[in-house]
C-alpha positions in Angstrom: 0.0 0.0 0.0 1.5 3.3 -1.1 0.9 6.6 -2.8 1.8 7.4 -6.4 2.1 10.5 -8.5 3.4 11.3 -11.9 3.5 13.6 -14.9 3.6 12.3 -18.5 4.8 14.9 -21.0 2.8 13.9 -24.0 4.3 16.9 -25.7 7.4 18.8 -24.9 5.9 21.6 -22.7 4.8 19.1 -20.1 8.4 18.9 -18.8 8.1 22.3 -17.2 6.0 20.8 -14.5 8.4 18.0 -13.5 9.9 20.1 -10.7 6.6 20.1 -8.8 6.6 16.3 -8.3 8.7 16.3 -5.1 6.2 18.6 -3.4 3.3 16.5 -4.5 4.9 13.4 -2.9 5.1 15.2 0.4 1.3 15.4 0.5 1.2 11.6 0.2 3.5 11.0 3.1 0.8 9.3 5.2 0.1 6.8 2.5 3.7 5.9 2.4 5.8 6.9 5.4 8.6 4.3 4.9 10.3 5.5 1.7 10.2 8.1 -1.1 11.4 7.5 -4.6 11.6 9.5 -7.8 12.4 8.8 -11.5 12.6 11.4 -14.2 13.7 11.4 -17.8 12.9 13.8 -20.7 9.4 12.5 -21.0 8.1 11.3 -17.7 8.4 12.0 -14.0 7.2 9.3 -11.6 7.1 9.4 -7.8 6.3 6.9 -5.1 5.7 6.9 -1.3 6.0 3.5 0.2 4.2 1.7 3.0 6.3 -1.4 3.2 4.2 -4.6 3.4 5.9 -7.3 1.3 9.7 -7.6 1.1 10.8 -4.8 3.4 14.2 -4.4 1.8 15.3 -1.3 -0.1 15.6 -3.4 -3.3 11.8 -3.6 -3.4 11.4 0.1 -3.2 10.0 2.1 -6.1 10.1 3.4 -8.7 11.3 -0.1 -9.7 13.1 -0.7 -13.0 13.2 -3.9 -15.1 16.4 -5.9 -15.2 17.3 -4.4 -18.6 16.4 -0.9 -17.5 13.7 -0.5 -20.2 10.6 -0.4 -18.0 9.8 1.4 -14.8 6.8 1.0 -12.5 5.1 2.9 -9.6 2.5 0.8 -7.9 -0.1 1.3 -5.1 -1.8 -1.8 -3.8 -1.2 -5.5 -3.5 -1.4 -8.4 -6.0 -2.6 -11.4 -3.9 -2.0 -14.0 -6.5 1.6 -12.8 -7.1 3.2 -16.1 -6.1 1.3 -18.1 -8.7 2.0 -15.5 -11.3 5.7 -15.4 -10.3 5.9 -19.2 -10.6 4.7 -19.1 -14.2 7.0 -16.2 -15.1 10.0 -18.2 -13.8 9.0 -21.0 -16.1 8.9 -18.5 -18.9 12.4 -17.5 -18.2 12.1 -14.4 -16.0 14.5 -13.9 -13.1 13.7 -12.1 -9.9 15.9 -10.2 -7.5 13.2 -9.3 -4.9 10.3 -11.1 -3.1 7.9 -8.2 -3.9 4.6 -8.3 -5.9 5.8 -5.1 -7.6 8.5 -7.0 -9.5 6.0 -9.7 -10.5 3.6 -7.1 -11.8 6.4 -5.4 -13.8 7.5 -8.6 -15.4 4.0 -9.7 -16.1 3.5 -6.5 -18.1 6.7 -7.1 -20.0 5.4 -10.6 -20.9 1.8 -9.8 -21.8 1.4 -6.0 -22.1 -1.9 -4.5 -21.0 -3.5 -7.9 -21.2 -1.8 -8.7 -17.9 -4.3 -6.7 -16.0 -6.9 -9.4 -16.3 -4.6 -11.9 -14.5 -4.4 -9.8 -11.4 -6.2 -10.6 -8.2 -5.8 -7.7 -5.9 -6.4 -4.0 -5.5 -4.2 -1.5 -7.3 -3.5 1.7 -9.1 -0.2 1.8 -11.0 1.7 3.2 -13.9 4.2 1.3 -16.1 6.3 3.1 -18.6 8.3 1.7 -21.5 11.3 4.0 -22.0 12.1 2.6 -25.4 8.7 2.8 -27.0 7.8 6.0 -25.0 4.4 4.6 -24.0 2.7 3.1 -21.0 -0.5 2.5 -19.0 -2.1 4.0 -15.9 -4.5 1.5 -14.3 -7.1 1.3 -11.6 -8.5 -1.9 -10.1 -11.9 -3.6 -10.9 -14.0 -2.1 -8.1 -12.2 1.1 -7.2 -10.7 -0.1 -3.9 -7.6 2.0 -4.7 -8.0 5.6 -6.0 -6.5 7.3 -9.1 -7.2 10.9 -10.1 -5.9 12.7 -13.1 -5.8 16.0 -15.0 -4.9 16.3 -18.6 -3.7 19.2 -20.7 -2.8 19.2 -24.4 0.8 18.7 -23.4 0.7 16.5 -20.3 -1.1 14.2 -17.9 -0.9 14.7 -14.1 -2.0 11.7 -12.0 -1.9 10.7 -8.4 -3.5 8.7 -5.6 -5.1 11.8 -4.1 -6.4 15.1 -5.3 -4.2 17.0 -2.8 -1.1 15.8 -4.8 -2.6 17.1 -8.1 -3.3 20.5 -6.4 0.3 20.5 -5.2 1.4 20.1 -8.8 -0.4 23.3 -9.7 -3.6 22.1 -11.5 -6.3 24.7 -11.7 -8.7 24.7 -8.8 -11.9 25.5 -10.7 -15.0 24.6 -8.7 -17.1 22.0 -10.5 -20.5 23.4 -9.6 -22.3 20.8 -11.7 -21.5 18.0 -9.2 -22.8 19.8 -6.2 -26.4 18.4 -6.5 -24.8 14.9 -6.3 -22.8 15.8 -3.3 -25.6 17.3 -1.3 -28.0 14.5 -2.3 -25.7 11.4 -2.0 -23.0 12.7 0.2 -20.2 12.1 -2.3 -19.2 13.0 -5.9 -19.5 9.9 -8.2 -16.7 9.0 -10.6 -15.5 10.0 -13.1 -16.2 13.5 -11.8 -14.5 15.4 -9.0 -15.0 18.7 -7.2 -12.7 20.4 -9.7 -13.5 21.0 -13.3 -11.4 18.9 -15.8 -10.1 16.7 -12.9 -11.3 13.1 -13.1 -11.3 10.0 -11.1 -10.3 7.0 -13.3 -13.3 4.8 -13.1 -12.9 1.2 -11.7 -12.0 -1.4 -14.3 -10.4 1.2 -16.6 -6.9 2.2 -17.7 -5.3 5.0 -19.6 -3.1 4.1 -22.5 -0.6 6.8 -23.4 2.2 7.4 -25.9 4.5 10.4 -25.9 3.9 12.5 -29.0 0.6 10.7 -29.8 -1.8 11.3 -26.9 -4.0 9.1 -24.7 -7.0 6.8 -24.7 -9.1 5.6 -21.8 -9.9 1.9 -22.1 -12.1 -0.5 -20.1 -10.7 -3.9 -19.2 -13.4 -5.1 -16.8 -17.0 -4.3 -16.0 -19.5 -6.1 -13.8 -21.9 -7.4 -16.4 -25.6 -7.3 -16.4 -26.5 -10.9 -16.2 -29.7 -12.7 -16.8 -30.3 -14.2 -13.5 -30.7 -18.0 -13.9 -33.7 -19.9 -12.6 -33.1 -21.0 -9.1 -34.1 -24.5 -10.0 -31.0 -24.9 -12.1 -28.6 -24.1 -9.3 -28.2 -26.2 -6.2 -28.3 -24.0 -3.1 -26.1 -26.3 -1.0 -23.5 -26.5 -3.8 -23.5 -22.7 -4.1 -23.0 -22.4 -0.3 -20.1 -24.9 -0.4 -18.5 -23.1 -3.4 -18.8 -19.7 -1.8 -17.3 -20.8 1.4 -14.3 -22.2 -0.5 -13.9 -18.9 -2.4 -14.1 -16.9 0.8 -11.6 -19.1 2.6 -9.1 -18.8 -0.2 -9.7 -15.0 -0.6 -8.9 -14.5 3.1 -5.9 -16.9 3.1 -4.1 -15.0 0.3 -4.8 -11.7 2.0 -3.1 -12.9 5.2 0.2 -13.0 3.4 2.5 -10.1 4.5 5.9 -9.4 6.0 4.3 -7.3 8.7 1.6 -8.0 11.3 -1.9 -8.5 9.9 -5.1 -8.1 11.9 -8.8 -7.7 11.2 -11.6 -5.3 11.9 -14.4 -7.0 13.9 -17.7 -5.1 14.4 -19.7 -8.0 15.4 -21.8 -7.8 12.2 -22.1 -10.7 9.8 -19.5 -9.6 7.2 -16.6 -8.9 9.5 -17.4 -11.9 11.7 -17.3 -14.2 8.7 -14.0 -12.7 7.5 -12.5 -13.3 11.0 -14.0 -16.8 11.1 -12.3 -17.6 7.8 -9.0 -16.0 8.9 -9.1 -18.1 12.1 -9.0 -21.2 9.9 -5.6 -20.2 8.5 -3.9 -18.6 11.6 -4.1 -19.2 15.3 -2.8 -15.8 16.2 -5.4 -13.5 14.7 -5.6 -10.0 16.3 -9.0 -8.4 16.0 -10.1 -4.7 16.6 -13.3 -2.9 17.2 -14.6 0.4 18.6 -17.4 0.9 21.0 -19.4 4.0 21.7 -19.7 4.8 25.4 -23.0 6.2 26.3 -24.9 5.2 23.2 -26.2 1.6 23.4 -28.2 1.9 20.2 -25.2 2.2 17.9 -22.6 0.4 20.2 -21.6 -3.0 18.7 -18.8 -3.7 21.1 -20.5 -6.5 23.0 -21.2 -8.4 19.7 -17.6 -8.0 18.6 -16.4 -9.3 21.9 -18.8 -12.3 21.7 -17.4 -13.3 18.2 -13.8 -12.8 19.3 -14.3 -15.1 22.3 -16.0 -17.7 20.2 -13.2 -17.7 17.6 -10.4 -17.4 20.1 -8.9 -14.2 18.6 -6.8 -11.7 20.5 -9.3 -8.9 20.7 -8.9 -5.2 21.4 -11.9 -3.1 22.0 -11.3 0.6 21.8 -14.2 2.0 23.9 -14.5 5.7 22.9 -16.6 8.5 24.4 -17.8 11.5 22.5 -14.8 13.7 23.3 -12.4 11.0 22.1 -14.2 10.7 18.8 -14.5 14.4 18.2 -10.9 15.2 19.1 -10.0 13.8 15.6 -12.7 15.8 13.8 -10.4 18.3 12.2 -7.9 15.6 11.3 -10.7 13.9 9.4 -11.8 17.1 7.7 -8.2 18.1 6.8 -7.5 14.9 5.1 -10.5 15.0 2.8 -9.5 16.1 -0.7 -13.1 17.0 -1.7 -16.4 17.3 0.1 -17.4 13.9 1.5 -20.4 13.7 3.9 -20.4 10.1 5.1 -20.2 10.9 8.8 -19.0 7.4 9.6 -15.6 8.5 8.3 -15.1 9.8 11.9 -15.5 6.3 13.3 -13.4 4.7 10.6 -10.7 7.2 11.2 -10.7 6.4 14.9 -10.6 2.7 14.4 -7.8 3.0 11.8 -5.8 5.3 14.0 -5.9 2.9 17.0 -5.5 -0.2 14.9 -2.4 1.2 13.2 -0.7 1.3 16.6 -0.9 -2.5 16.8 -0.7 -3.8 13.1 0.2 -2.4 9.7 -2.5 -4.4 7.8 -6.1 -5.1 8.6 -8.8 -7.2 6.9 -12.3 -5.8 6.5 -15.8 -7.1 5.6 -16.6 -4.3 3.1 -18.6 -5.4 0.1 -20.8 -7.9 1.8 -23.9 -5.7 1.9 -23.7 -4.7 -1.8 -23.0 -8.3 -3.0 -25.6 -10.1 -0.9 -28.4 -7.5 -0.4 -27.7 -6.7 3.2 -28.9 -3.1 3.4 -32.3 -2.0 4.6 -33.0 -0.5 1.2 -32.5 -4.0 -0.3 -35.2 -5.3 2.0 -37.5 -2.4 1.1 -36.9 -3.1 -2.6 -37.6 -6.8 -2.1 -40.9 -6.0 -0.4 -42.0 -3.6 -3.2 -41.3 -6.3 -5.7 -42.8 -9.3 -3.8 -45.3 -8.1 -1.3 -48.1 -6.2 -3.0 -50.0 -5.6 0.2 -47.1 -3.8 1.8 -46.6 -1.7 -1.3 -50.3 -0.7 -1.2 -49.9 0.1 2.5 -46.9 2.3 1.8 -48.9 4.3 -0.8 -51.7 4.7 1.8 -49.3 5.9 4.5 -47.5 8.4 2.2 -49.7 11.4 2.9 -49.8 10.6 6.6 -46.0 10.2 7.3 -44.6 12.6 4.6 -43.7 15.1 7.3 -42.3 12.6 9.8 -38.5 13.0 9.8 -37.3 10.2 12.2 -33.8 9.7 13.3 -31.0 7.1 13.1 -30.0 7.6 16.7 -32.6 5.6 18.5 -35.0 2.7 17.8 -38.2 4.7 17.7 -36.8 7.4 15.4 -35.2 4.8 13.2 -38.5 3.0 12.7 -40.3 6.2 11.8 -37.6 7.1 9.3 -37.9 3.7 7.6 -41.7 3.9 7.4 -41.5 7.3 5.8 -38.8 6.2 3.3 -40.8 3.1 2.4 -43.9 5.2 1.8 -41.9 7.5 -0.5 -40.8 4.8 -2.8 -44.0 2.8 -2.9 -45.3 4.7 -6.0 -42.0 4.9 -7.9 -40.6 2.8 -10.7 -37.3 0.8 -10.4 -34.9 3.6 -11.3 -36.8 6.2 -9.3 -36.8 3.9 -6.3 -33.1 3.2 -6.6 -32.1 6.9 -6.7 -34.4 7.7 -3.9 -33.1 5.0 -1.7 -29.5 5.8 -2.5 -30.0 9.5 -1.6 -30.2 11.2 1.7 -31.8 14.3 0.2 -34.1 14.0 -2.9 -32.9 16.0 -5.9 -36.2 18.0 -5.9 -35.3 19.4 -2.5 -32.1 21.1 -3.7 -33.6 24.4 -4.9 -31.5 26.2 -2.2 -28.4 25.5 -4.3 -27.7 28.5 -6.5 -25.9 26.8 -9.4 -28.2 27.3 -12.3 -29.7 24.5 -14.4 -28.9 20.9 -13.6 -26.4 19.4 -16.0 -27.9 16.2 -17.4 -24.6 15.3 -18.9 -23.5 14.2 -15.4 -26.4 11.8 -14.9 -25.5 8.9 -12.7 -25.1 5.7 -14.6 -27.7 3.2 -13.3 -29.3 0.1 -14.7 -32.2 0.9 -17.0 -33.7 -2.6 -17.0 -35.1 -2.9 -13.5 -35.9 -6.6 -14.2 -34.7 -8.0 -10.9 -32.9 -7.2 -7.7 -29.5 -8.0 -9.3 -29.8 -4.7 -11.2 -30.3 -2.9 -7.9 -27.2 -4.6 -6.5 -25.2 -3.8 -9.7 -26.0 -0.1 -9.1 -24.8 -0.3 -5.6 -21.5 -1.9 -6.6 -21.0 0.7 -9.3 -22.2 3.7 -7.4 -22.3 3.4 -3.6 -19.5 0.9 -3.0 -16.7 2.5 -5.0 -17.6 6.2 -4.5 -18.7 6.0 -0.8 -17.7 2.9 1.2 -14.4 2.1 -0.4 -13.4 5.7 -0.7 -14.1 6.3 3.0 -12.1 3.3 4.1 -9.1 4.1 1.8 -8.9 7.8 2.9 -9.3 7.2 6.6 -7.0 4.2 6.8 -4.4 5.9 4.6 -4.6 9.0 6.8 -3.2 6.6 9.5 -0.8 4.6 7.3 -2.9 1.4 7.6 -3.5 -1.0 4.8 -7.0 -2.4 4.7 -7.7 -5.5 2.6 -11.2 -6.5 1.5 -11.5 -10.3 0.9 -15.2 -10.2 -0.2 -14.2 -8.1 -3.2 -12.0 -10.8 -4.6 -13.1 -10.7 -8.2 -13.8 -14.5 -8.1 -16.4 -13.9 -5.4 -17.9 -10.9 -7.0 -18.3 -12.6 -10.4 -19.7 -15.8 -8.9 -22.2 -14.1 -6.6 -23.3 -11.7 -9.3 -24.6 -14.7 -11.3 -26.6 -16.3 -8.5 -30.4 -16.0 -8.2 -31.9 -13.2 -6.1 -33.6 -15.8 -3.9 -30.1 -17.0 -2.7 -29.4 -13.6 -1.4 -32.7 -12.3 0.1 -36.2 -13.5 0.9 -39.0 -12.6 3.2 -37.2 -13.8 6.3 -33.7 -12.4 5.9 -31.1 -10.6 3.9 -27.6 -11.9 3.0 -29.1 -15.4 3.1 -26.3 -17.3 1.4 -23.5 -15.5 3.1 -25.1 -16.2 6.5 -25.6 -19.9 5.8 -22.1 -20.2 4.5 -20.5 -19.8 8.0 -23.5 -20.4 10.3 -21.6 -23.3 11.9 -18.7 -21.1 12.8 -20.3 -18.2 14.6 -22.6 -17.6 17.6 -26.3 -17.8 16.9 -26.8 -14.3 18.5 -24.9 -12.7 15.6 -27.5 -13.9 13.1 -30.4 -12.9 15.3 -29.4 -9.3 16.0 -30.8 -6.3 14.0 -28.8 -4.8 11.1 -26.6 -1.9 12.2 -24.5 0.5 10.2 -21.3 2.1 11.4 -23.2 5.1 12.6 -22.2 8.1 14.7 -24.8 10.3 16.6 -24.4 13.3 14.3 -27.5 15.2 15.2 -26.6 14.9 18.9 -23.1 16.1 18.2 -24.4 19.1 16.2 -26.6 20.1 19.1 -23.8 19.7 21.5 -20.0 19.8 21.2 -20.0 20.6 17.4 -22.4 23.5 17.9 -19.6 26.2 17.9 -18.0 24.8 14.8 -21.4 24.6 13.1 -22.3 28.1 14.0 -18.9 29.5 12.8 -18.9 27.7 9.5 -22.5 28.6 8.7 -22.4 32.2 9.7 -23.5 34.7 7.0 -20.1 36.4 6.8 -18.4 33.1 5.9 -21.0 31.2 3.8 -20.8 31.8 0.0 -24.1 33.5 -0.9 -23.5 32.7 -4.6 -23.9 28.9 -3.9 -26.2 28.4 -1.0 -29.4 30.1 0.1 -28.7 31.3 3.7 -32.4 31.0 4.6 -32.2 27.3 4.1 -29.3 27.0 6.6 -31.3 29.1 9.1 -34.2 26.6 8.6 -32.0 23.7 9.3 -30.4 25.3 12.4 -33.9 25.9 13.8 -34.7 22.3 13.1 -32.0 21.2 15.6 -34.2 22.5 18.3 -37.4 20.9 16.9 -36.6 17.2 16.6 -38.4 15.2 14.0 -39.4 18.1 11.7 -36.8 17.7 8.9 -35.7 14.4 7.4 -32.0 13.5 7.6 -31.3 16.7 9.4 -27.9 15.5 10.6 -26.8 14.7 7.1 -28.1 18.0 5.7 -26.2 20.0 8.2 -23.1 17.8 8.2 -22.9 18.0 4.4 -23.0 21.8 4.5 -20.4 21.9 7.3 -18.0 19.6 5.4 -18.4 21.6 2.2 -17.9 24.9 3.9 -14.8 23.6 5.8 -13.4 22.3 2.5 -14.3 25.5 0.6 -12.6 27.8 3.1 -9.5 25.6 3.3 -9.0 25.1 -0.4 -10.3 28.4 -1.8 -11.4 27.1 -5.2 -12.2 29.5 -8.1 -15.9 29.8 -8.9 
């Protein structure tokens, strides 16, 4: 796990920017605190910050050159099947001087060109340059686990692991107002767009092919396909369960390989518990980590994590945090964000990563389970709409009654009211409308307080237009929510603490296999994540399967009414807020809502998203 940055001088003028690369690497220091390396010739400048995980020797540092000096690579990530790939390359005549996966990846490219990408099992962003042919590729992994952003002028490409590195290289900071409706509705800015005009996130499963003097082309090497879901009668459930367990076991096994200590996040939920159960099959010395929230039993999962740890026999560490301990890191979280990002659970992920990094350098995580196996509440709601006509009719009937009920995520009664209102809102919508509504915190028709002119339809979110089955819904989640929200959050907050987080459930073999299974294997009237639960039911306590679904929530509304009140008041004051972008009367309405609980839906998100945006805006001072 590392940070990369580079400049490709497609034409001669690009070389004028090479001197800015060392400064850009300094902004990536937390991604790679162990070593810094630079390579420069007349056409390219490539930089690398290393977090040493495999082969800790200096010989494995980057930029790494091929044995004949023709090729050079900078690489962020891990290739988990590197041993098998290396074995075949040795048979093909390649020699190796290190034990790193970087050297394997470099030689694999030499042997197969860009076709090598399809052989990789891992998460990655990398650039390989052929000095002789003056060409190369810039690549991002299949699901967007590792980030890659870029800016292109006629004469050069700037690319990096994080936006802050591009900014350090002097790219124009022009505010992309067209993406603000997405941010204030979803809480993030979907790829390929970014908060800056003409700065793009390389989409998952894509790579940039470039040649000095000729230009560039973005190509796709992988896409999660829309699949016609087979009839359940043609697939044996027990066989599917056995095969999935085998895939999970192997995915975890290869992700335990490292030359530094490896642990695992353990929330006590199904996904992380299964990952820890699988890891316990391959190591007797697994260290697990979780955080608890003192004083808030509704969102505290600490007791479940402890229960699983004792059942599996792991060495468990529970970081029991109170409100002050959580909020002490608030500015660290906000300062590390490159663009507005309003998933408030970032605060909890930051705290967990910070404390875990004091014990280990790598941690496994259960991310991806909900998107693959229909584990979110919205998936249950979608299933009921499709399969339970009576509940859909009831939702339509309740719509005018509960339309002004806001609810809350911070207690059981408020959460139930919130779910009832949300369900009533989607009961009359079609598949695409339901998906966008369920994926949003604030409906797009409630964004008239944004002063940004006409909505730009060219930035429409890519969603499935078929709506034939729940698999389309899950496809949308993997393409939109998983890569732009969940994975981005974990990457940024873990890298802010120099911690590598590995996600076994996003092994492409698992994703491709589960994507082709019938909906009925994943969710039914009784439960969500059905197949995943059954897969490891004999390895975990029964209480884990009986508990209610919980997210990695923080009590944002409570914080905004309490300790965060001074920051909120300061950042939303009329002398600081940009009147050109946001209607101040809307902010005043939200602030009044803090003292009148239950009047405004998702009030915590609405205020938090504005606070994050304003903090980012004042810190970065973009050009309007």
